TORTI-294997 format. One record per atom (N, C-alpha, C): residue number from 1; residue in three letters; atom name; x, z, y. Coordinates in Angstrom, 2 decimals, always signed. Example, Ala and Ser with C-alpha at 12.3 -4.5 7.8 and 13.67 -1.06 7.14 Angstrom:
REM residues 2
BADO    n  res  atom       px       pz       py
BADO    1  ALA     N   +13.19    +7.80    -5.69
BADO    1  ALA    CA   +12.30    +7.80    -4.50
BADO    1  ALA     C   +13.20    +7.80    -3.30
BADO    2  SER     N   +12.85    +7.08    -2.25
BADO    2  SER    CA   +13.67    +7.14    -1.06
BADO    2  SER     C   +12.90    +7.87    +0.03
***
This chain:
REM residues 124
BADO    n  res  atom       px       pz       py
BADO    1  MET     N    +6.04   -46.02   +29.97
BADO    1  MET    CA    +6.84   -46.05   +28.78
BADO    1  MET     C    +7.88   -44.93   +28.83
BADO    2  LYS     N    +7.97   -44.18   +27.70
BADO    2  LYS    CA    +8.91   -43.07   +27.63
BADO    2  LYS     C   +10.28   -43.56   +27.21
BADO    3  LYS     N   +11.28   -42.92   +27.82
BADO    3  LYS    CA   +12.66   -43.24   +27.44
BADO    3  LYS     C   +13.07   -42.34   +26.28
BADO    4  PRO     N   +13.82   -42.84   +25.32
BADO    4  PRO    CA   +14.30   -41.98   +24.23
BADO    4  PRO     C   +15.40   -41.05   +24.76
BADO    5  GLY     N   +15.48   -39.84   +24.15
BADO    5  GLY    CA   +16.52   -38.88   +24.56
BADO    5  GLY     C   +15.90   -37.55   +24.93
BADO    6  PHE     N   +16.74   -36.66   +25.42
BADO    6  PHE    CA   +16.31   -35.32   +25.79
BADO    6  PHE     C   +16.16   -35.21   +27.29
BADO    7  LEU     N   +15.19   -34.42   +27.67
BADO    7  LEU    CA   +15.03   -34.10   +29.07
BADO    7  LEU     C   +15.94   -32.93   +29.40
BADO    8  LEU     N   +16.19   -32.73   +30.66
BADO    8  LEU    CA   +17.04   -31.62   +31.10
BADO    8  LEU     C   +16.43   -30.28   +30.70
BADO    9  ILE     N   +15.12   -30.15   +30.77
BADO    9  ILE    CA   +14.46   -28.89   +30.40
BADO    9  ILE     C   +14.63   -28.61   +28.91
BADO   10  ASP     N   +14.64   -29.64   +28.07
BADO   10  ASP    CA   +14.85   -29.45   +26.63
BADO   10  ASP     C   +16.26   -28.89   +26.38
BADO   11  ILE     N   +17.23   -29.39   +27.08
BADO   11  ILE    CA   +18.61   -28.92   +26.91
BADO   11  ILE     C   +18.74   -27.48   +27.40
BADO   12  ILE     N   +18.12   -27.13   +28.51
BADO   12  ILE    CA   +18.19   -25.77   +29.05
BADO   12  ILE     C   +17.52   -24.79   +28.10
BADO   13  ILE     N   +16.38   -25.14   +27.55
BADO   13  ILE    CA   +15.69   -24.25   +26.60
BADO   13  ILE     C   +16.54   -24.08   +25.33
BADO   14  GLY     N   +17.13   -25.14   +24.85
BADO   14  GLY    CA   +18.00   -25.06   +23.66
BADO   14  GLY     C   +19.20   -24.15   +23.89
BADO   15  LEU     N   +19.83   -24.28   +25.06
BADO   15  LEU    CA   +20.98   -23.42   +25.37
BADO   15  LEU     C   +20.55   -21.95   +25.52
BADO   16  GLY     N   +19.36   -21.73   +26.09
BADO   16  GLY    CA   +18.85   -20.36   +26.22
BADO   16  GLY     C   +18.61   -19.72   +24.85
BADO   17  LEU     N   +18.03   -20.49   +23.95
BADO   17  LEU    CA   +17.81   -19.97   +22.60
BADO   17  LEU     C   +19.12   -19.70   +21.86
BADO   18  LEU     N   +20.08   -20.57   +22.04
BADO   18  LEU    CA   +21.41   -20.35   +21.43
BADO   18  LEU     C   +22.08   -19.10   +22.01
BADO   19  GLY     N   +21.93   -18.90   +23.31
BADO   19  GLY    CA   +22.50   -17.70   +23.94
BADO   19  GLY     C   +21.85   -16.44   +23.42
BADO   20  LEU     N   +20.54   -16.44   +23.28
BADO   20  LEU    CA   +19.81   -15.29   +22.74
BADO   20  LEU     C   +20.25   -15.00   +21.31
BADO   21  LEU     N   +20.37   -16.02   +20.52
BADO   21  LEU    CA   +20.83   -15.87   +19.14
BADO   21  LEU     C   +22.26   -15.32   +19.09
BADO   22  ALA     N   +23.12   -15.78   +19.99
BADO   22  ALA    CA   +24.51   -15.30   +20.04
BADO   22  ALA     C   +24.56   -13.81   +20.39
BADO   23  VAL     N   +23.73   -13.35   +21.31
BADO   23  VAL    CA   +23.69   -11.94   +21.70
BADO   23  VAL     C   +23.27   -11.07   +20.51
BADO   24  VAL     N   +22.25   -11.49   +19.79
BADO   24  VAL    CA   +21.77   -10.72   +18.63
BADO   24  VAL     C   +22.84   -10.66   +17.55
BADO   25  ILE     N   +23.48   -11.77   +17.27
BADO   25  ILE    CA   +24.51   -11.80   +16.23
BADO   25  ILE     C   +25.72   -10.97   +16.65
BADO   26  HIS     N   +26.13   -11.06   +17.89
BADO   26  HIS    CA   +27.27   -10.28   +18.37
BADO   26  HIS     C   +27.02    -8.78   +18.25
BADO   27  THR     N   +25.81    -8.34   +18.61
BADO   27  THR    CA   +25.46    -6.92   +18.52
BADO   27  THR     C   +25.51    -6.42   +17.09
BADO   28  SER     N   +24.96    -7.20   +16.17
BADO   28  SER    CA   +24.95    -6.76   +14.77
BADO   28  SER     C   +26.36    -6.76   +14.18
BADO   29  ILE     N   +27.20    -7.69   +14.56
BADO   29  ILE    CA   +28.58    -7.71   +14.07
BADO   29  ILE     C   +29.37    -6.53   +14.63
BADO   30  ALA     N   +29.17    -6.19   +15.89
BADO   30  ALA    CA   +29.87    -5.05   +16.49
BADO   30  ALA     C   +29.45    -3.75   +15.83
BADO   31  THR     N   +28.16    -3.60   +15.54
BADO   31  THR    CA   +27.67    -2.40   +14.86
BADO   31  THR     C   +28.25    -2.31   +13.45
BADO   32  SER     N   +28.30    -3.41   +12.77
BADO   32  SER    CA   +28.86    -3.43   +11.42
BADO   32  SER     C   +30.34    -3.08   +11.43
BADO   33  ALA     N   +31.07    -3.59   +12.39
BADO   33  ALA    CA   +32.51    -3.29   +12.48
BADO   33  ALA     C   +32.74    -1.81   +12.74
BADO   34  LYS     N   +31.91    -1.21   +13.59
BADO   34  LYS    CA   +32.04    +0.22   +13.87
BADO   34  LYS     C   +31.73    +1.04   +12.62
BADO   35  SER     N   +30.70    +0.66   +11.87
BADO   35  SER    CA   +30.36    +1.37   +10.63
BADO   35  SER     C   +31.48    +1.25    +9.61
BADO   36  ILE     N   +32.08    +0.10    +9.53
BADO   36  ILE    CA   +33.18    -0.10    +8.58
BADO   36  ILE     C   +34.36    +0.79    +8.94
BADO   37  ARG     N   +34.68    +0.91   +10.22
BADO   37  ARG    CA   +35.78    +1.79   +10.65
BADO   37  ARG     C   +35.49    +3.24   +10.30
BADO   38  ILE     N   +34.27    +3.68   +10.51
BADO   38  ILE    CA   +33.91    +5.06   +10.18
BADO   38  ILE     C   +34.02    +5.30    +8.68
BADO   39  ILE     N   +33.56    +4.37    +7.88
BADO   39  ILE    CA   +33.65    +4.51    +6.42
BADO   39  ILE     C   +35.11    +4.52    +5.97
BADO   40  GLU     N   +35.94    +3.67    +6.54
BADO   40  GLU    CA   +37.36    +3.66    +6.19
BADO   40  GLU     C   +38.03    +4.98    +6.56
BADO   41  ASN     N   +37.72    +5.52    +7.74
BADO   41  ASN    CA   +38.31    +6.81    +8.16
BADO   41  ASN     C   +37.88    +7.93    +7.23
BADO   42  ARG     N   +36.61    +7.96    +6.85
BADO   42  ARG    CA   +36.14    +9.00    +5.93
BADO   42  ARG     C   +36.76    +8.85    +4.56
BADO   43  SER     N   +36.99    +7.62    +4.13
BADO   43  SER    CA   +37.62    +7.38    +2.83
BADO   43  SER     C   +39.07    +7.90    +2.83
BADO   44  VAL     N   +39.79    +7.65    +3.91
BADO   44  VAL    CA   +41.16    +8.15    +4.02
BADO   44  VAL     C   +41.16    +9.67    +4.06
BADO   45  LEU     N   +40.22   +10.27    +4.81
BADO   45  LEU    CA   +40.12   +11.73    +4.85
BADO   45  LEU     C   +39.82   +12.31    +3.48
BADO   46  LEU     N   +38.91   +11.69    +2.74
BADO   46  LEU    CA   +38.57   +12.18    +1.42
BADO   46  LEU     C   +39.76   +12.08    +0.47
BADO   47  ASP     N   +40.49   +10.99    +0.53
BADO   47  ASP    CA   +41.69   +10.83    -0.31
BADO   47  ASP     C   +42.71   +11.91    -0.01
BADO   48  ASN     N   +42.96   +12.16    +1.27
BADO   48  ASN    CA   +43.91   +13.20    +1.66
BADO   48  ASN     C   +43.40   +14.59    +1.29
BADO   49  CYS     N   +42.10   +14.79    +1.38
BADO   49  CYS    CA   +41.50   +16.07    +1.00
BADO   49  CYS     C   +41.70   +16.32    -0.50
BADO   50  GLN     N   +41.53   +15.30    -1.30
BADO   50  GLN    CA   +41.76   +15.43    -2.74
BADO   50  GLN     C   +43.23   +15.72    -3.04
BADO   51  ARG     N   +44.13   +15.12    -2.30
BADO   51  ARG    CA   +45.56   +15.39    -2.49
BADO   51  ARG     C   +45.88   +16.85    -2.17
BADO   52  VAL     N   +45.32   +17.37    -1.09
BADO   52  VAL    CA   +45.56   +18.77    -0.71
BADO   52  VAL     C   +44.99   +19.69    -1.78
BADO   53  ALA     N   +43.78   +19.41    -2.26
BADO   53  ALA    CA   +43.16   +20.25    -3.28
BADO   53  ALA     C   +44.00   +20.25    -4.56
BADO   54  GLU     N   +44.51   +19.10    -4.95
BADO   54  GLU    CA   +45.35   +19.03    -6.15
BADO   54  GLU     C   +46.68   +19.74    -5.94
BADO   55  THR     N   +47.23   +19.66    -4.74
BADO   55  THR    CA   +48.48   +20.37    -4.44
BADO   55  THR     C   +48.28   +21.87    -4.54
BADO   56  LEU     N   +47.13   +22.35    -4.08
BADO   56  LEU    CA   +46.86   +23.79    -4.12
BADO   56  LEU     C   +46.57   +24.30    -5.52
BADO   57  LYS     N   +46.22   +23.41    -6.45
BADO   57  LYS    CA   +45.97   +23.83    -7.83
BADO   57  LYS     C   +47.24   +24.22    -8.57
BADO   58  VAL     N   +48.36   +23.68    -8.14
BADO   58  VAL    CA   +49.62   +23.93    -8.82
BADO   58  VAL     C   +50.00   +25.40    -8.63
BADO   59  PRO     N   +50.29   +26.13    -9.72
BADO   59  PRO    CA   +50.63   +27.55    -9.59
BADO   59  PRO     C   +52.08   +27.76    -9.14
BADO   60  SER     N   +52.34   +27.50    -7.87
BADO   60  SER    CA   +53.68   +27.68    -7.33
BADO   60  SER     C   +53.72   +28.97    -6.50
BADO   61  GLU     N   +54.92   +29.38    -6.13
BADO   61  GLU    CA   +55.09   +30.59    -5.34
BADO   61  GLU     C   +54.49   +30.42    -3.95
BADO   62  GLU     N   +54.67   +29.24    -3.35
BADO   62  GLU    CA   +54.11   +28.98    -2.02
BADO   62  GLU     C   +52.58   +29.05    -2.04
BADO   63  ASN     N   +51.97   +28.43    -3.07
BADO   63  ASN    CA   +50.51   +28.45    -3.15
BADO   63  ASN     C   +49.99   +29.86    -3.39
BADO   64  ASN     N   +50.67   +30.62    -4.25
BADO   64  ASN    CA   +50.24   +31.99    -4.50
BADO   64  ASN     C   +50.31   +32.83    -3.22
BADO   65  GLU     N   +51.36   +32.65    -2.43
BADO   65  GLU    CA   +51.48   +33.38    -1.17
BADO   65  GLU     C   +50.38   +32.96    -0.18
BADO   66  PHE     N   +50.09   +31.67    -0.16
BADO   66  PHE    CA   +49.05   +31.18    +0.75
BADO   66  PHE     C   +47.70   +31.79    +0.37
BADO   67  PHE     N   +47.37   +31.81    -0.93
BADO   67  PHE    CA   +46.08   +32.35    -1.35
BADO   67  PHE     C   +46.02   +33.87    -1.18
BADO   68  LEU     N   +47.16   +34.54    -1.27
BADO   68  LEU    CA   +47.16   +35.98    -1.00
BADO   68  LEU     C   +46.87   +36.26    +0.48
BADO   69  ALA     N   +47.30   +35.35    +1.34
BADO   69  ALA    CA   +47.06   +35.53    +2.78
BADO   69  ALA     C   +45.60   +35.27    +3.16
BADO   70  LEU     N   +44.89   +34.51    +2.32
BADO   70  LEU    CA   +43.49   +34.23    +2.59
BADO   70  LEU     C   +42.63   +35.44    +2.23
BADO   71  SER     N   +41.58   +35.63    +2.99
BADO   71  SER    CA   +40.58   +36.63    +2.62
BADO   71  SER     C   +39.21   +36.03    +2.82
BADO   72  TYR     N   +38.19   +36.63    +2.23
BADO   72  TYR    CA   +36.84   +36.09    +2.30
BADO   72  TYR     C   +36.26   +36.17    +3.71
BADO   73  ASP     N   +36.69   +37.14    +4.49
BADO   73  ASP    CA   +36.11   +37.36    +5.81
BADO   73  ASP     C   +36.66   +36.40    +6.87
BADO   74  ASP     N   +37.86   +35.88    +6.65
BADO   74  ASP    CA   +38.52   +35.07    +7.68
BADO   74  ASP     C   +37.88   +33.69    +7.86
BADO   75  GLY     N   +37.20   +33.20    +6.87
BADO   75  GLY    CA   +36.67   +31.84    +6.94
BADO   75  GLY     C   +37.79   +30.85    +6.65
BADO   76  PHE     N   +37.83   +29.77    +7.39
BADO   76  PHE    CA   +38.84   +28.74    +7.15
BADO   76  PHE     C   +40.17   +29.13    +7.80
BADO   77  MET     N   +41.25   +28.78    +7.11
BADO   77  MET    CA   +42.60   +29.05    +7.60
BADO   77  MET     C   +43.39   +27.74    +7.58
BADO   78  ASP     N   +44.22   +27.52    +8.59
BADO   78  ASP    CA   +45.04   +26.30    +8.65
BADO   78  ASP     C   +45.99   +26.24    +7.47
BADO   79  TYR     N   +46.15   +25.03    +6.95
BADO   79  TYR    CA   +47.08   +24.80    +5.85
BADO   79  TYR     C   +48.05   +23.70    +6.26
BADO   80  PRO     N   +49.35   +23.98    +6.23
BADO   80  PRO    CA   +50.32   +22.94    +6.62
BADO   80  PRO     C   +50.50   +21.94    +5.49
BADO   81  SER     N   +49.93   +20.77    +5.65
BADO   81  SER    CA   +49.97   +19.77    +4.59
BADO   81  SER     C   +50.71   +18.52    +5.04
BADO   82  PRO     N   +51.59   +18.00    +4.19
BADO   82  PRO    CA   +52.26   +16.74    +4.53
BADO   82  PRO     C   +51.34   +15.53    +4.37
BADO   83  TYR     N   +50.18   +15.71    +3.73
BADO   83  TYR    CA   +49.26   +14.60    +3.49
BADO   83  TYR     C   +48.31   +14.34    +4.65
BADO   84  ALA     N   +48.28   +15.24    +5.60
BADO   84  ALA    CA   +47.33   +15.08    +6.70
BADO   84  ALA     C   +47.83   +14.04    +7.69
BADO   85  PRO     N   +47.00   +13.05    +8.01
BADO   85  PRO    CA   +47.39   +12.09    +9.04
BADO   85  PRO     C   +47.41   +12.74   +10.42
BADO   86  GLU     N   +47.92   +12.00   +11.39
BADO   86  GLU    CA   +47.98   +12.53   +12.75
BADO   86  GLU     C   +46.57   +12.83   +13.25
BADO   87  ASN     N   +46.47   +13.82   +14.12
BADO   87  ASN    CA   +45.20   +14.24   +14.73
BADO   87  ASN     C   +44.18   +14.70   +13.69
BADO   88  THR     N   +44.67   +15.26   +12.56
BADO   88  THR    CA   +43.80   +15.77   +11.51
BADO   88  THR     C   +44.18   +17.21   +11.22
BADO   89  GLN     N   +43.18   +18.05   +11.12
BADO   89  GLN    CA   +43.40   +19.46   +10.85
BADO   89  GLN     C   +42.99   +19.75    +9.41
BADO   90  VAL     N   +43.87   +20.46    +8.67
BADO   90  VAL    CA   +43.58   +20.83    +7.29
BADO   90  VAL     C   +43.24   +22.31    +7.26
BADO   91  LEU     N   +42.06   +22.63    +6.73
BADO   91  LEU    CA   +41.59   +24.01    +6.67
BADO   91  LEU     C   +41.22   +24.36    +5.23
BADO   92  VAL     N   +41.49   +25.61    +4.84
BADO   92  VAL    CA   +41.17   +26.06    +3.49
BADO   92  VAL     C   +40.43   +27.39    +3.60
BADO   93  ARG     N   +39.40   +27.54    +2.77
BADO   93  ARG    CA   +38.62   +28.77    +2.74
BADO   93  ARG     C   +38.51   +29.23    +1.29
BADO   94  LEU     N   +38.68   +30.52    +1.06
BADO   94  LEU    CA   +38.54   +31.10    -0.27
BADO   94  LEU     C   +37.06   +31.42    -0.50
BADO   95  ASP     N   +36.46   +30.84    -1.56
BADO   95  ASP    CA   +35.04   +31.03    -1.83
BADO   95  ASP     C   +34.80   +32.15    -2.84
BADO   96  GLU     N   +35.44   +32.05    -4.00
BADO   96  GLU    CA   +35.26   +33.05    -5.04
BADO   96  GLU     C   +36.60   +33.35    -5.68
BADO   97  HIS     N   +36.73   +34.58    -6.13
BADO   97  HIS    CA   +37.97   +34.99    -6.80
BADO   97  HIS     C   +37.59   +35.83    -8.01
BADO   98  GLY     N   +37.71   +35.23    -9.18
BADO   98  GLY    CA   +37.40   +35.95   -10.41
BADO   98  GLY     C   +38.68   +36.40   -11.09
BADO   99  ASP     N   +38.54   +36.82   -12.34
BADO   99  ASP    CA   +39.71   +37.26   -13.10
BADO   99  ASP     C   +40.63   +36.10   -13.43
BADO  100  ARG     N   +40.05   +34.95   -13.74
BADO  100  ARG    CA   +40.86   +33.81   -14.18
BADO  100  ARG     C   +40.73   +32.57   -13.27
BADO  101  ILE     N   +39.67   +32.50   -12.49
BADO  101  ILE    CA   +39.43   +31.29   -11.68
BADO  101  ILE     C   +39.25   +31.67   -10.22
BADO  102  GLN     N   +39.86   +30.86    -9.37
BADO  102  GLN    CA   +39.76   +31.02    -7.92
BADO  102  GLN     C   +39.16   +29.74    -7.35
BADO  103  THR     N   +38.06   +29.85    -6.63
BADO  103  THR    CA   +37.40   +28.69    -6.05
BADO  103  THR     C   +37.66   +28.67    -4.54
BADO  104  TYR     N   +37.97   +27.49    -4.03
BADO  104  TYR    CA   +38.29   +27.35    -2.61
BADO  104  TYR     C   +37.73   +26.04    -2.09
BADO  105  THR     N   +37.57   +25.97    -0.78
BADO  105  THR    CA   +37.07   +24.77    -0.10
BADO  105  THR     C   +38.16   +24.23    +0.81
BADO  106  VAL     N   +38.43   +22.95    +0.71
BADO  106  VAL    CA   +39.39   +22.27    +1.58
BADO  106  VAL     C   +38.59   +21.39    +2.53
BADO  107  MET     N   +38.89   +21.49    +3.83
BADO  107  MET    CA   +38.21   +20.67    +4.83
BADO  107  MET     C   +39.26   +19.97    +5.69
BADO  108  LEU     N   +39.10   +18.68    +5.85
BADO  108  LEU    CA   +39.93   +17.91    +6.76
BADO  108  LEU     C   +39.05   +17.47    +7.92
BADO  109  LYS     N   +39.48   +17.82    +9.14
BADO  109  LYS    CA   +38.75   +17.44   +10.34
BADO  109  LYS     C   +39.52   +16.34   +11.05
BADO  110  GLY     N   +38.89   +15.20   +11.18
BADO  110  GLY    CA   +39.47   +14.10   +11.94
BADO  110  GLY     C   +38.91   +14.07   +13.34
BADO  111  GLU     N   +39.20   +13.00   +14.05
BADO  111  GLU    CA   +38.72   +12.87   +15.42
BADO  111  GLU     C   +37.20   +12.70   +15.49
BADO  112  ASP     N   +36.64   +11.93   +14.55
BADO  112  ASP    CA   +35.21   +11.64   +14.64
BADO  112  ASP     C   +34.41   +12.11   +13.43
BADO  113  SER     N   +35.06   +12.65   +12.40
BADO  113  SER    CA   +34.33   +13.11   +11.23
BADO  113  SER     C   +35.15   +14.16   +10.48
BADO  114  HIS     N   +34.51   +14.75    +9.49
BADO  114  HIS    CA   +35.22   +15.71    +8.66
BADO  114  HIS     C   +34.75   +15.55    +7.21
BADO  115  VAL     N   +35.58   +16.03    +6.29
BADO  115  VAL    CA   +35.29   +15.95    +4.86
BADO  115  VAL     C   +35.57   +17.31    +4.25
BADO  116  GLU     N   +34.67   +17.77    +3.37
BADO  116  GLU    CA   +34.87   +19.03    +2.66
BADO  116  GLU     C   +34.90   +18.74    +1.17
BADO  117  LEU     N   +35.74   +19.51    +0.46
BADO  117  LEU    CA   +35.86   +19.36    -0.98
BADO  117  LEU     C   +36.03   +20.74    -1.59
BADO  118  VAL     N   +35.23   +21.06    -2.58
BADO  118  VAL    CA   +35.34   +22.35    -3.27
BADO  118  VAL     C   +36.15   +22.14    -4.54
BADO  119  ALA     N   +37.14   +23.00    -4.76
BADO  119  ALA    CA   +38.00   +22.92    -5.92
BADO  119  ALA     C   +38.24   +24.31    -6.47
BADO  120  SER     N   +38.83   +24.38    -7.64
BADO  120  SER    CA   +39.17   +25.67    -8.21
BADO  120  SER     C   +40.49   +25.56    -8.93
BADO  121  ARG     N   +41.13   +26.74    -9.11
BADO  121  ARG    CA   +42.40   +26.77    -9.81
BADO  121  ARG     C   +42.37   +27.93   -10.79
BADO  122  ILE     N   +43.13   +27.77   -11.85
BADO  122  ILE    CA   +43.19   +28.80   -12.89
BADO  122  ILE     C   +44.35   +29.72   -12.59
BADO  123  LEU     N   +44.08   +31.01   -12.63
BADO  123  LEU    CA   +45.12   +32.00   -12.36
BADO  123  LEU     C   +45.79   +32.40   -13.67
BADO  124  LYS     N   +47.05   +32.70   -13.58
BADO  124  LYS    CA   +47.79   +33.16   -14.76
BADO  124  LYS     C   +48.19   +34.59   -14.58
***
């Protein structure tokens, strides 16, 4: 006659399956958390990149001097921006210079990623 209840082997197999399931779930949650951090960092970089591009569009004396210092051969040049978070480098490159429009690329380099944005400004 069988006794009702679980055998020790049934309990051990159940705990093993729960442990395996816990490992799989933990791995997927850790991967998701890392992806979310990367997306958040890129979003912050893109927001700051847009702020720098909009700041450079303003026809001020400082911006005009900065663009005069840029040349097509130099590639990217450092730009001192108050919008850049710590450990982020702001770089600007002059792409095209016409009679009325100047096109430039703003790049923010973070620790693990970078963002580029092409913008233009109207010359007076």
